[in-house]
mmCIF file of the N, C-alpha and C atoms, coordinates in Angstrom:
data_MODEL
# 
_entry.id   MODEL 
# 
loop_
_atom_site.group_PDB 
_atom_site.id 
_atom_site.type_symbol 
_atom_site.label_atom_id 
_atom_site.label_alt_id 
_atom_site.label_comp_id 
_atom_site.label_asym_id 
_atom_site.label_entity_id 
_atom_site.label_seq_id 
_atom_site.pdbx_PDB_ins_code 
_atom_site.Cartn_x 
_atom_site.Cartn_y 
_atom_site.Cartn_z 
_atom_site.occupancy 
_atom_site.B_iso_or_equiv 
_atom_site.pdbx_formal_charge 
_atom_site.auth_seq_id 
_atom_site.auth_comp_id 
_atom_site.auth_asym_id 
_atom_site.auth_atom_id 
_atom_site.pdbx_PDB_model_num 
ATOM 1   N N  . MET A 1 1  ? -4.719  -10.870 7.001  1.00 0.00 ? 1  MET A N  1 
ATOM 2   C CA . MET A 1 1  ? -4.823  -9.490  6.563  1.00 0.00 ? 1  MET A CA 1 
ATOM 3   C C  . MET A 1 1  ? -5.040  -9.400  5.050  1.00 0.00 ? 1  MET A C  1 
ATOM 4   N N  . ARG A 1 2  ? -4.876  -10.467 4.368  1.00 0.00 ? 2  ARG A N  1 
ATOM 5   C CA . ARG A 1 2  ? -5.024  -10.434 2.915  1.00 0.00 ? 2  ARG A CA 1 
ATOM 6   C C  . ARG A 1 2  ? -6.471  -10.242 2.481  1.00 0.00 ? 2  ARG A C  1 
ATOM 7   N N  . ASN A 1 3  ? -7.444  -10.464 3.366  1.00 0.00 ? 3  ASN A N  1 
ATOM 8   C CA . ASN A 1 3  ? -8.853  -10.291 3.024  1.00 0.00 ? 3  ASN A CA 1 
ATOM 9   C C  . ASN A 1 3  ? -9.338  -8.860  3.205  1.00 0.00 ? 3  ASN A C  1 
ATOM 10  N N  . LEU A 1 4  ? -8.482  -7.968  3.641  1.00 0.00 ? 4  LEU A N  1 
ATOM 11  C CA . LEU A 1 4  ? -8.861  -6.568  3.814  1.00 0.00 ? 4  LEU A CA 1 
ATOM 12  C C  . LEU A 1 4  ? -9.062  -5.913  2.453  1.00 0.00 ? 4  LEU A C  1 
ATOM 13  N N  . PRO A 1 5  ? -9.906  -4.873  2.381  1.00 0.00 ? 5  PRO A N  1 
ATOM 14  C CA . PRO A 1 5  ? -10.052 -4.143  1.125  1.00 0.00 ? 5  PRO A CA 1 
ATOM 15  C C  . PRO A 1 5  ? -8.703  -3.574  0.679  1.00 0.00 ? 5  PRO A C  1 
ATOM 16  N N  . ASP A 1 6  ? -8.511  -3.444  -0.617 1.00 0.00 ? 6  ASP A N  1 
ATOM 17  C CA . ASP A 1 6  ? -7.230  -2.986  -1.161 1.00 0.00 ? 6  ASP A CA 1 
ATOM 18  C C  . ASP A 1 6  ? -6.778  -1.643  -0.613 1.00 0.00 ? 6  ASP A C  1 
ATOM 19  N N  . ARG A 1 7  ? -7.702  -0.745  -0.282 1.00 0.00 ? 7  ARG A N  1 
ATOM 20  C CA . ARG A 1 7  ? -7.319  0.591   0.192  1.00 0.00 ? 7  ARG A CA 1 
ATOM 21  C C  . ARG A 1 7  ? -7.140  0.657   1.700  1.00 0.00 ? 7  ARG A C  1 
ATOM 22  N N  . HIS A 1 8  ? -7.357  -0.442  2.427  1.00 0.00 ? 8  HIS A N  1 
ATOM 23  C CA . HIS A 1 8  ? -7.213  -0.449  3.883  1.00 0.00 ? 8  HIS A CA 1 
ATOM 24  C C  . HIS A 1 8  ? -5.743  -0.219  4.242  1.00 0.00 ? 8  HIS A C  1 
ATOM 25  N N  . PRO A 1 9  ? -5.459  0.644   5.239  1.00 0.00 ? 9  PRO A N  1 
ATOM 26  C CA . PRO A 1 9  ? -4.063  0.972   5.564  1.00 0.00 ? 9  PRO A CA 1 
ATOM 27  C C  . PRO A 1 9  ? -3.241  -0.206  6.069  1.00 0.00 ? 9  PRO A C  1 
ATOM 28  N N  . LEU A 1 10 ? -3.881  -1.259  6.549  1.00 0.00 ? 10 LEU A N  1 
ATOM 29  C CA . LEU A 1 10 ? -3.131  -2.415  7.038  1.00 0.00 ? 10 LEU A CA 1 
ATOM 30  C C  . LEU A 1 10 ? -3.035  -3.530  6.003  1.00 0.00 ? 10 LEU A C  1 
ATOM 31  N N  . LYS A 1 11 ? -3.507  -3.287  4.788  1.00 0.00 ? 11 LYS A N  1 
ATOM 32  C CA . LYS A 1 11 ? -3.473  -4.290  3.725  1.00 0.00 ? 11 LYS A CA 1 
ATOM 33  C C  . LYS A 1 11 ? -2.034  -4.503  3.267  1.00 0.00 ? 11 LYS A C  1 
ATOM 34  N N  . VAL A 1 12 ? -1.584  -5.735  3.334  1.00 0.00 ? 12 VAL A N  1 
ATOM 35  C CA . VAL A 1 12 ? -0.234  -6.097  2.893  1.00 0.00 ? 12 VAL A CA 1 
ATOM 36  C C  . VAL A 1 12 ? -0.349  -6.719  1.513  1.00 0.00 ? 12 VAL A C  1 
ATOM 37  N N  . THR A 1 13 ? 0.448   -6.218  0.579  1.00 0.00 ? 13 THR A N  1 
ATOM 38  C CA . THR A 1 13 ? 0.468   -6.792  -0.764 1.00 0.00 ? 13 THR A CA 1 
ATOM 39  C C  . THR A 1 13 ? 1.818   -7.446  -1.006 1.00 0.00 ? 13 THR A C  1 
ATOM 40  N N  . GLY A 1 14 ? 1.891   -8.263  -2.016 1.00 0.00 ? 14 GLY A N  1 
ATOM 41  C CA . GLY A 1 14 ? 3.116   -9.004  -2.300 1.00 0.00 ? 14 GLY A CA 1 
ATOM 42  C C  . GLY A 1 14 ? 4.318   -8.131  -2.580 1.00 0.00 ? 14 GLY A C  1 
ATOM 43  N N  . ASN A 1 15 ? 4.115   -6.913  -3.069 1.00 0.00 ? 15 ASN A N  1 
ATOM 44  C CA . ASN A 1 15 ? 5.241   -6.047  -3.410 1.00 0.00 ? 15 ASN A CA 1 
ATOM 45  C C  . ASN A 1 15 ? 5.472   -4.937  -2.392 1.00 0.00 ? 15 ASN A C  1 
ATOM 46  N N  . SER A 1 16 ? 4.918   -5.057  -1.197 1.00 0.00 ? 16 SER A N  1 
ATOM 47  C CA . SER A 1 16 ? 5.080   -4.030  -0.165 1.00 0.00 ? 16 SER A CA 1 
ATOM 48  C C  . SER A 1 16 ? 6.533   -3.963  0.291  1.00 0.00 ? 16 SER A C  1 
ATOM 49  N N  . GLN A 1 17 ? 7.094   -2.772  0.280  1.00 0.00 ? 17 GLN A N  1 
ATOM 50  C CA . GLN A 1 17 ? 8.483   -2.576  0.662  1.00 0.00 ? 17 GLN A CA 1 
ATOM 51  C C  . GLN A 1 17 ? 8.641   -1.945  2.038  1.00 0.00 ? 17 GLN A C  1 
ATOM 52  N N  . LYS A 1 18 ? 7.607   -1.327  2.557  1.00 0.00 ? 18 LYS A N  1 
ATOM 53  C CA . LYS A 1 18 ? 7.716   -0.642  3.843  1.00 0.00 ? 18 LYS A CA 1 
ATOM 54  C C  . LYS A 1 18 ? 7.738   -1.662  4.971  1.00 0.00 ? 18 LYS A C  1 
ATOM 55  N N  . ILE A 1 19 ? 8.680   -1.506  5.898  1.00 0.00 ? 19 ILE A N  1 
ATOM 56  C CA . ILE A 1 19 ? 8.864   -2.510  6.940  1.00 0.00 ? 19 ILE A CA 1 
ATOM 57  C C  . ILE A 1 19 ? 7.701   -2.583  7.920  1.00 0.00 ? 19 ILE A C  1 
ATOM 58  N N  . GLY A 1 20 ? 6.992   -1.492  8.126  1.00 0.00 ? 20 GLY A N  1 
ATOM 59  C CA . GLY A 1 20 ? 5.914   -1.492  9.107  1.00 0.00 ? 20 GLY A CA 1 
ATOM 60  C C  . GLY A 1 20 ? 4.547   -1.811  8.541  1.00 0.00 ? 20 GLY A C  1 
ATOM 61  N N  . LEU A 1 21 ? 4.447   -2.007  7.242  1.00 0.00 ? 21 LEU A N  1 
ATOM 62  C CA . LEU A 1 21 ? 3.151   -2.223  6.615  1.00 0.00 ? 21 LEU A CA 1 
ATOM 63  C C  . LEU A 1 21 ? 2.460   -3.443  7.215  1.00 0.00 ? 21 LEU A C  1 
ATOM 64  N N  . GLY A 1 22 ? 1.234   -3.251  7.657  1.00 0.00 ? 22 GLY A N  1 
ATOM 65  C CA . GLY A 1 22 ? 0.478   -4.323  8.283  1.00 0.00 ? 22 GLY A CA 1 
ATOM 66  C C  . GLY A 1 22 ? 0.495   -4.263  9.796  1.00 0.00 ? 22 GLY A C  1 
ATOM 67  N N  . VAL A 1 23 ? 1.190   -3.261  10.360 1.00 0.00 ? 23 VAL A N  1 
ATOM 68  C CA . VAL A 1 23 ? 1.306   -3.132  11.815 1.00 0.00 ? 23 VAL A CA 1 
ATOM 69  C C  . VAL A 1 23 ? 0.584   -1.860  12.267 1.00 0.00 ? 23 VAL A C  1 
ATOM 70  N N  . GLU A 1 24 ? -0.304  -1.998  13.266 1.00 0.00 ? 24 GLU A N  1 
ATOM 71  C CA . GLU A 1 24 ? -0.957  -0.841  13.872 1.00 0.00 ? 24 GLU A CA 1 
ATOM 72  C C  . GLU A 1 24 ? -0.445  -0.697  15.297 1.00 0.00 ? 24 GLU A C  1 
ATOM 73  N N  . ILE A 1 25 ? -0.011  0.504   15.631 1.00 0.00 ? 25 ILE A N  1 
ATOM 74  C CA . ILE A 1 25 ? 0.462   0.814   16.978 1.00 0.00 ? 25 ILE A CA 1 
ATOM 75  C C  . ILE A 1 25 ? -0.515  1.819   17.582 1.00 0.00 ? 25 ILE A C  1 
ATOM 76  N N  . VAL A 1 26 ? -1.001  1.528   18.785 1.00 0.00 ? 26 VAL A N  1 
ATOM 77  C CA . VAL A 1 26 ? -1.950  2.407   19.463 1.00 0.00 ? 26 VAL A CA 1 
ATOM 78  C C  . VAL A 1 26 ? -1.219  3.127   20.585 1.00 0.00 ? 26 VAL A C  1 
ATOM 79  N N  . LEU A 1 27 ? -1.305  4.449   20.570 1.00 0.00 ? 27 LEU A N  1 
ATOM 80  C CA . LEU A 1 27 ? -0.692  5.276   21.606 1.00 0.00 ? 27 LEU A CA 1 
ATOM 81  C C  . LEU A 1 27 ? -1.806  5.993   22.360 1.00 0.00 ? 27 LEU A C  1 
ATOM 82  N N  . GLU A 1 28 ? -1.928  5.733   23.662 1.00 0.00 ? 28 GLU A N  1 
ATOM 83  C CA . GLU A 1 28 ? -2.925  6.423   24.469 1.00 0.00 ? 28 GLU A CA 1 
ATOM 84  C C  . GLU A 1 28 ? -2.263  7.620   25.136 1.00 0.00 ? 28 GLU A C  1 
ATOM 85  N N  . VAL A 1 29 ? -2.842  8.799   24.927 1.00 0.00 ? 29 VAL A N  1 
ATOM 86  C CA . VAL A 1 29 ? -2.294  10.045  25.460 1.00 0.00 ? 29 VAL A CA 1 
ATOM 87  C C  . VAL A 1 29 ? -3.331  10.698  26.368 1.00 0.00 ? 29 VAL A C  1 
ATOM 88  N N  . GLU A 1 30 ? -2.874  11.637  27.198 1.00 0.00 ? 30 GLU A N  1 
ATOM 89  C CA . GLU A 1 30 ? -3.798  12.322  28.108 1.00 0.00 ? 30 GLU A CA 1 
ATOM 90  C C  . GLU A 1 30 ? -4.724  13.282  27.368 1.00 0.00 ? 30 GLU A C  1 
ATOM 91  N N  . ASP A 1 31 ? -4.186  14.008  26.384 1.00 0.00 ? 31 ASP A N  1 
ATOM 92  C CA . ASP A 1 31 ? -4.975  15.024  25.680 1.00 0.00 ? 31 ASP A CA 1 
ATOM 93  C C  . ASP A 1 31 ? -4.811  14.837  24.174 1.00 0.00 ? 31 ASP A C  1 
ATOM 94  N N  . VAL A 1 32 ? -5.685  14.038  23.582 1.00 0.00 ? 32 VAL A N  1 
ATOM 95  C CA . VAL A 1 32 ? -5.577  13.734  22.157 1.00 0.00 ? 32 VAL A CA 1 
ATOM 96  C C  . VAL A 1 32 ? -5.792  14.986  21.303 1.00 0.00 ? 32 VAL A C  1 
ATOM 97  N N  . ASN A 1 33 ? -6.610  15.931  21.767 1.00 0.00 ? 33 ASN A N  1 
ATOM 98  C CA . ASN A 1 33 ? -6.821  17.167  21.009 1.00 0.00 ? 33 ASN A CA 1 
ATOM 99  C C  . ASN A 1 33 ? -5.526  17.960  20.888 1.00 0.00 ? 33 ASN A C  1 
ATOM 100 N N  . ASP A 1 34 ? -4.781  18.057  21.981 1.00 0.00 ? 34 ASP A N  1 
ATOM 101 C CA . ASP A 1 34 ? -3.510  18.771  21.973 1.00 0.00 ? 34 ASP A CA 1 
ATOM 102 C C  . ASP A 1 34 ? -2.507  18.091  21.037 1.00 0.00 ? 34 ASP A C  1 
ATOM 103 N N  . VAL A 1 35 ? -2.415  16.773  21.119 1.00 0.00 ? 35 VAL A N  1 
ATOM 104 C CA . VAL A 1 35 ? -1.483  16.035  20.255 1.00 0.00 ? 35 VAL A CA 1 
ATOM 105 C C  . VAL A 1 35 ? -1.888  16.197  18.794 1.00 0.00 ? 35 VAL A C  1 
ATOM 106 N N  . TYR A 1 36 ? -3.177  16.097  18.508 1.00 0.00 ? 36 TYR A N  1 
ATOM 107 C CA . TYR A 1 36 ? -3.667  16.269  17.140 1.00 0.00 ? 36 TYR A CA 1 
ATOM 108 C C  . TYR A 1 36 ? -3.277  17.649  16.599 1.00 0.00 ? 36 TYR A C  1 
ATOM 109 N N  . ASN A 1 37 ? -3.519  18.701  17.394 1.00 0.00 ? 37 ASN A N  1 
ATOM 110 C CA . ASN A 1 37 ? -3.184  20.063  16.960 1.00 0.00 ? 37 ASN A CA 1 
ATOM 111 C C  . ASN A 1 37 ? -1.691  20.219  16.700 1.00 0.00 ? 37 ASN A C  1 
ATOM 112 N N  . LYS A 1 38 ? -0.858  19.595  17.519 1.00 0.00 ? 38 LYS A N  1 
ATOM 113 C CA . LYS A 1 38 ? 0.593   19.665  17.312 1.00 0.00 ? 38 LYS A CA 1 
ATOM 114 C C  . LYS A 1 38 ? 1.009   18.932  16.046 1.00 0.00 ? 38 LYS A C  1 
ATOM 115 N N  . VAL A 1 39 ? 0.408   17.785  15.787 1.00 0.00 ? 39 VAL A N  1 
ATOM 116 C CA . VAL A 1 39 ? 0.728   17.020  14.574 1.00 0.00 ? 39 VAL A CA 1 
ATOM 117 C C  . VAL A 1 39 ? 0.324   17.816  13.334 1.00 0.00 ? 39 VAL A C  1 
ATOM 118 N N  . VAL A 1 40 ? -0.868  18.409  13.359 1.00 0.00 ? 40 VAL A N  1 
ATOM 119 C CA . VAL A 1 40 ? -1.340  19.221  12.238 1.00 0.00 ? 40 VAL A CA 1 
ATOM 120 C C  . VAL A 1 40 ? -0.434  20.433  12.038 1.00 0.00 ? 40 VAL A C  1 
ATOM 121 N N  . ALA A 1 41 ? -0.048  21.102  13.134 1.00 0.00 ? 41 ALA A N  1 
ATOM 122 C CA . ALA A 1 41 ? 0.814   22.286  13.050 1.00 0.00 ? 41 ALA A CA 1 
ATOM 123 C C  . ALA A 1 41 ? 2.169   21.958  12.425 1.00 0.00 ? 41 ALA A C  1 
ATOM 124 N N  . LYS A 1 42 ? 2.653   20.749  12.645 1.00 0.00 ? 42 LYS A N  1 
ATOM 125 C CA . LYS A 1 42 ? 3.933   20.322  12.056 1.00 0.00 ? 42 LYS A CA 1 
ATOM 126 C C  . LYS A 1 42 ? 3.786   19.936  10.589 1.00 0.00 ? 42 LYS A C  1 
ATOM 127 N N  . GLY A 1 43 ? 2.541   19.869  10.102 1.00 0.00 ? 43 GLY A N  1 
ATOM 128 C CA . GLY A 1 43 ? 2.309   19.536  8.702  1.00 0.00 ? 43 GLY A CA 1 
ATOM 129 C C  . GLY A 1 43 ? 2.348   18.050  8.385  1.00 0.00 ? 43 GLY A C  1 
ATOM 130 N N  . TYR A 1 44 ? 2.257   17.214  9.415  1.00 0.00 ? 44 TYR A N  1 
ATOM 131 C CA . TYR A 1 44 ? 2.289   15.770  9.201  1.00 0.00 ? 44 TYR A CA 1 
ATOM 132 C C  . TYR A 1 44 ? 0.958   15.323  8.600  1.00 0.00 ? 44 TYR A C  1 
ATOM 133 N N  . PRO A 1 45 ? 0.963   14.500  7.566  1.00 0.00 ? 45 PRO A N  1 
ATOM 134 C CA . PRO A 1 45 ? -0.298  14.095  6.936  1.00 0.00 ? 45 PRO A CA 1 
ATOM 135 C C  . PRO A 1 45 ? -1.160  13.220  7.856  1.00 0.00 ? 45 PRO A C  1 
ATOM 136 N N  . ILE A 1 46 ? -2.413  13.599  7.992  1.00 0.00 ? 46 ILE A N  1 
ATOM 137 C CA . ILE A 1 46 ? -3.370  12.867  8.814  1.00 0.00 ? 46 ILE A CA 1 
ATOM 138 C C  . ILE A 1 46 ? -4.051  11.816  7.936  1.00 0.00 ? 46 ILE A C  1 
ATOM 139 N N  . HIS A 1 47 ? -4.048  10.576  8.374  1.00 0.00 ? 47 HIS A N  1 
ATOM 140 C CA . HIS A 1 47 ? -4.714  9.508   7.616  1.00 0.00 ? 47 HIS A CA 1 
ATOM 141 C C  . HIS A 1 47 ? -6.208  9.476   7.923  1.00 0.00 ? 47 HIS A C  1 
ATOM 142 N N  . THR A 1 48 ? -6.576  9.592   9.209  1.00 0.00 ? 48 THR A N  1 
ATOM 143 C CA . THR A 1 48 ? -7.973  9.638   9.637  1.00 0.00 ? 48 THR A CA 1 
ATOM 144 C C  . THR A 1 48 ? -8.107  10.782  10.637 1.00 0.00 ? 48 THR A C  1 
ATOM 145 N N  . GLU A 1 49 ? -8.999  11.710  10.344 1.00 0.00 ? 49 GLU A N  1 
ATOM 146 C CA . GLU A 1 49 ? -9.180  12.891  11.188 1.00 0.00 ? 49 GLU A CA 1 
ATOM 147 C C  . GLU A 1 49 ? -9.604  12.511  12.613 1.00 0.00 ? 49 GLU A C  1 
ATOM 148 N N  . LEU A 1 50 ? -9.405  13.447  13.532 1.00 0.00 ? 50 LEU A N  1 
ATOM 149 C CA . LEU A 1 50 ? -9.809  13.274  14.928 1.00 0.00 ? 50 LEU A CA 1 
ATOM 150 C C  . LEU A 1 50 ? -11.316 13.020  14.985 1.00 0.00 ? 50 LEU A C  1 
ATOM 151 N N  . THR A 1 51 ? -11.683 11.908  15.606 1.00 0.00 ? 51 THR A N  1 
ATOM 152 C CA . THR A 1 51 ? -13.071 11.450  15.608 1.00 0.00 ? 51 THR A CA 1 
ATOM 153 C C  . THR A 1 51 ? -13.425 10.840  16.953 1.00 0.00 ? 51 THR A C  1 
ATOM 154 N N  . LYS A 1 52 ? -14.651 11.083  17.408 1.00 0.00 ? 52 LYS A N  1 
ATOM 155 C CA . LYS A 1 52 ? -15.168 10.390  18.597 1.00 0.00 ? 52 LYS A CA 1 
ATOM 156 C C  . LYS A 1 52 ? -15.750 9.068   18.115 1.00 0.00 ? 52 LYS A C  1 
ATOM 157 N N  . ARG A 1 53 ? -15.230 7.978   18.646 1.00 0.00 ? 53 ARG A N  1 
ATOM 158 C CA . ARG A 1 53 ? -15.648 6.637   18.231 1.00 0.00 ? 53 ARG A CA 1 
ATOM 159 C C  . ARG A 1 53 ? -16.884 6.195   19.016 1.00 0.00 ? 53 ARG A C  1 
ATOM 160 N N  . PRO A 1 54 ? -17.693 5.293   18.456 1.00 0.00 ? 54 PRO A N  1 
ATOM 161 C CA . PRO A 1 54 ? -18.901 4.821   19.142 1.00 0.00 ? 54 PRO A CA 1 
ATOM 162 C C  . PRO A 1 54 ? -18.614 4.211   20.513 1.00 0.00 ? 54 PRO A C  1 
ATOM 163 N N  . TRP A 1 55 ? -17.409 3.707   20.712 1.00 0.00 ? 55 TRP A N  1 
ATOM 164 C CA . TRP A 1 55 ? -17.061 3.081   21.990 1.00 0.00 ? 55 TRP A CA 1 
ATOM 165 C C  . TRP A 1 55 ? -16.545 4.095   23.009 1.00 0.00 ? 55 TRP A C  1 
ATOM 166 N N  . GLY A 1 56 ? -16.593 5.411   22.666 1.00 0.00 ? 56 GLY A N  1 
ATOM 167 C CA . GLY A 1 56 ? -16.291 6.456   23.628 1.00 0.00 ? 56 GLY A CA 1 
ATOM 168 C C  . GLY A 1 56 ? -14.899 7.051   23.564 1.00 0.00 ? 56 GLY A C  1 
ATOM 169 N N  . MET A 1 57 ? -14.020 6.483   22.764 1.00 0.00 ? 57 MET A N  1 
ATOM 170 C CA . MET A 1 57 ? -12.652 7.000   22.648 1.00 0.00 ? 57 MET A CA 1 
ATOM 171 C C  . MET A 1 57 ? -12.586 8.029   21.522 1.00 0.00 ? 57 MET A C  1 
ATOM 172 N N  . ASN A 1 58 ? -11.701 8.998   21.678 1.00 0.00 ? 58 ASN A N  1 
ATOM 173 C CA . ASN A 1 58 ? -11.384 9.948   20.616 1.00 0.00 ? 58 ASN A CA 1 
ATOM 174 C C  . ASN A 1 58 ? -10.048 9.527   20.027 1.00 0.00 ? 58 ASN A C  1 
ATOM 175 N N  . ASP A 1 59 ? -9.939  9.535   18.708 1.00 0.00 ? 59 ASP A N  1 
ATOM 176 C CA . ASP A 1 59 ? -8.653  9.185   18.118 1.00 0.00 ? 59 ASP A CA 1 
ATOM 177 C C  . ASP A 1 59 ? -8.478  9.773   16.730 1.00 0.00 ? 59 ASP A C  1 
ATOM 178 N N  . PHE A 1 60 ? -7.231  9.750   16.287 1.00 0.00 ? 60 PHE A N  1 
ATOM 179 C CA . PHE A 1 60 ? -6.899  10.047  14.898 1.00 0.00 ? 60 PHE A CA 1 
ATOM 180 C C  . PHE A 1 60 ? -5.785  9.095   14.505 1.00 0.00 ? 60 PHE A C  1 
ATOM 181 N N  . ARG A 1 61 ? -5.561  8.976   13.198 1.00 0.00 ? 61 ARG A N  1 
ATOM 182 C CA . ARG A 1 61 ? -4.587  8.001   12.714 1.00 0.00 ? 61 ARG A CA 1 
ATOM 183 C C  . ARG A 1 61 ? -3.642  8.648   11.710 1.00 0.00 ? 61 ARG A C  1 
ATOM 184 N N  . ILE A 1 62 ? -2.396  8.239   11.811 1.00 0.00 ? 62 ILE A N  1 
ATOM 185 C CA . ILE A 1 62 ? -1.370  8.681   10.870 1.00 0.00 ? 62 ILE A CA 1 
ATOM 186 C C  . ILE A 1 62 ? -0.580  7.455   10.418 1.00 0.00 ? 62 ILE A C  1 
ATOM 187 N N  . MET A 1 63 ? 0.141   7.594   9.319  1.00 0.00 ? 63 MET A N  1 
ATOM 188 C CA . MET A 1 63 ? 1.007   6.534   8.823  1.00 0.00 ? 63 MET A CA 1 
ATOM 189 C C  . MET A 1 63 ? 2.419   7.110   8.804  1.00 0.00 ? 63 MET A C  1 
ATOM 190 N N  . ASP A 1 64 ? 3.345   6.443   9.490  1.00 0.00 ? 64 ASP A N  1 
ATOM 191 C CA . ASP A 1 64 ? 4.711   6.963   9.509  1.00 0.00 ? 64 ASP A CA 1 
ATOM 192 C C  . ASP A 1 64 ? 5.432   6.567   8.213  1.00 0.00 ? 64 ASP A C  1 
ATOM 193 N N  . PRO A 1 65 ? 6.592   7.176   7.931  1.00 0.00 ? 65 PRO A N  1 
ATOM 194 C CA . PRO A 1 65 ? 7.285   6.922   6.665  1.00 0.00 ? 65 PRO A CA 1 
ATOM 195 C C  . PRO A 1 65 ? 7.649   5.455   6.424  1.00 0.00 ? 65 PRO A C  1 
ATOM 196 N N  . ASP A 1 66 ? 7.779   4.659   7.474  1.00 0.00 ? 66 ASP A N  1 
ATOM 197 C CA . ASP A 1 66 ? 8.098   3.238   7.307  1.00 0.00 ? 66 ASP A CA 1 
ATOM 198 C C  . ASP A 1 66 ? 6.854   2.381   7.125  1.00 0.00 ? 66 ASP A C  1 
ATOM 199 N N  . GLY A 1 67 ? 5.684   2.984   7.148  1.00 0.00 ? 67 GLY A N  1 
ATOM 200 C CA . GLY A 1 67 ? 4.453   2.246   6.926  1.00 0.00 ? 67 GLY A CA 1 
ATOM 201 C C  . GLY A 1 67 ? 3.722   1.824   8.181  1.00 0.00 ? 67 GLY A C  1 
ATOM 202 N N  . TYR A 1 68 ? 4.232   2.195   9.357  1.00 0.00 ? 68 TYR A N  1 
ATOM 203 C CA . TYR A 1 68 ? 3.518   1.866   10.593 1.00 0.00 ? 68 TYR A CA 1 
ATOM 204 C C  . TYR A 1 68 ? 2.273   2.745   10.703 1.00 0.00 ? 68 TYR A C  1 
ATOM 205 N N  . TYR A 1 69 ? 1.146   2.130   11.006 1.00 0.00 ? 69 TYR A N  1 
ATOM 206 C CA . TYR A 1 69 ? -0.135  2.804   11.150 1.00 0.00 ? 69 TYR A CA 1 
ATOM 207 C C  . TYR A 1 69 ? -0.287  3.146   12.627 1.00 0.00 ? 69 TYR A C  1 
ATOM 208 N N  . LEU A 1 70 ? -0.301  4.443   12.959 1.00 0.00 ? 70 LEU A N  1 
ATOM 209 C CA . LEU A 1 70 ? -0.337  4.892   14.349 1.00 0.00 ? 70 LEU A CA 1 
ATOM 210 C C  . LEU A 1 70 ? -1.720  5.441   14.681 1.00 0.00 ? 70 LEU A C  1 
ATOM 211 N N  . ARG A 1 71 ? -2.337  4.873   15.708 1.00 0.00 ? 71 ARG A N  1 
ATOM 212 C CA . ARG A 1 71 ? -3.613  5.383   16.201 1.00 0.00 ? 71 ARG A CA 1 
ATOM 213 C C  . ARG A 1 71 ? -3.331  6.072   17.520 1.00 0.00 ? 71 ARG A C  1 
ATOM 214 N N  . ILE A 1 72 ? -3.581  7.379   17.566 1.00 0.00 ? 72 ILE A N  1 
ATOM 215 C CA . ILE A 1 72 ? -3.372  8.162   18.780 1.00 0.00 ? 72 ILE A CA 1 
ATOM 216 C C  . ILE A 1 72 ? -4.754  8.379   19.389 1.00 0.00 ? 72 ILE A C  1 
ATOM 217 N N  . THR A 1 73 ? -4.913  8.017   20.666 1.00 0.00 ? 73 THR A N  1 
ATOM 218 C CA . THR A 1 73 ? -6.235  7.966   21.269 1.00 0.00 ? 73 THR A CA 1 
ATOM 219 C C  . THR A 1 73 ? -6.229  8.443   22.720 1.00 0.00 ? 73 THR A C  1 
ATOM 220 N N  . SER A 1 74 ? -7.396  8.846   23.202 1.00 0.00 ? 74 SER A N  1 
ATOM 221 C CA . SER A 1 74 ? -7.598  9.119   24.629 1.00 0.00 ? 74 SER A CA 1 
ATOM 222 C C  . SER A 1 74 ? -9.078  9.007   24.931 1.00 0.00 ? 74 SER A C  1 
ATOM 223 N N  . SER A 1 75 ? -9.383  8.867   26.198 1.00 0.00 ? 75 SER A N  1 
ATOM 224 C CA . SER A 1 75 ? -10.779 8.714   26.600 1.00 0.00 ? 75 SER A CA 1 
ATOM 225 C C  . SER A 1 75 ? -11.458 10.048  26.872 1.00 0.00 ? 75 SER A C  1 
ATOM 226 N N  . ASN A 1 76 ? -10.733 11.152  26.759 1.00 0.00 ? 76 ASN A N  1 
ATOM 227 C CA . ASN A 1 76 ? -11.354 12.463  26.989 1.00 0.00 ? 76 ASN A CA 1 
ATOM 228 C C  . ASN A 1 76 ? -11.261 13.338  25.776 1.00 0.00 ? 76 ASN A C  1 
# 
């Protein structure tokens, strides 16, 4: 992971203090649009906006306070 660009969310540096830094967790949900709207309504910061990926999945990404990178996704 050290070869990742410095701004990449999974980039681990020598002084990283967050326990989850460098870990990506993927959560597959039935309705990613609904989950996205609920996350936005709660005011949680979105790292990557809701996007349709070239491989057919829709997802968005957030970073939790401990540094875990969460990808919330669904196929619809």
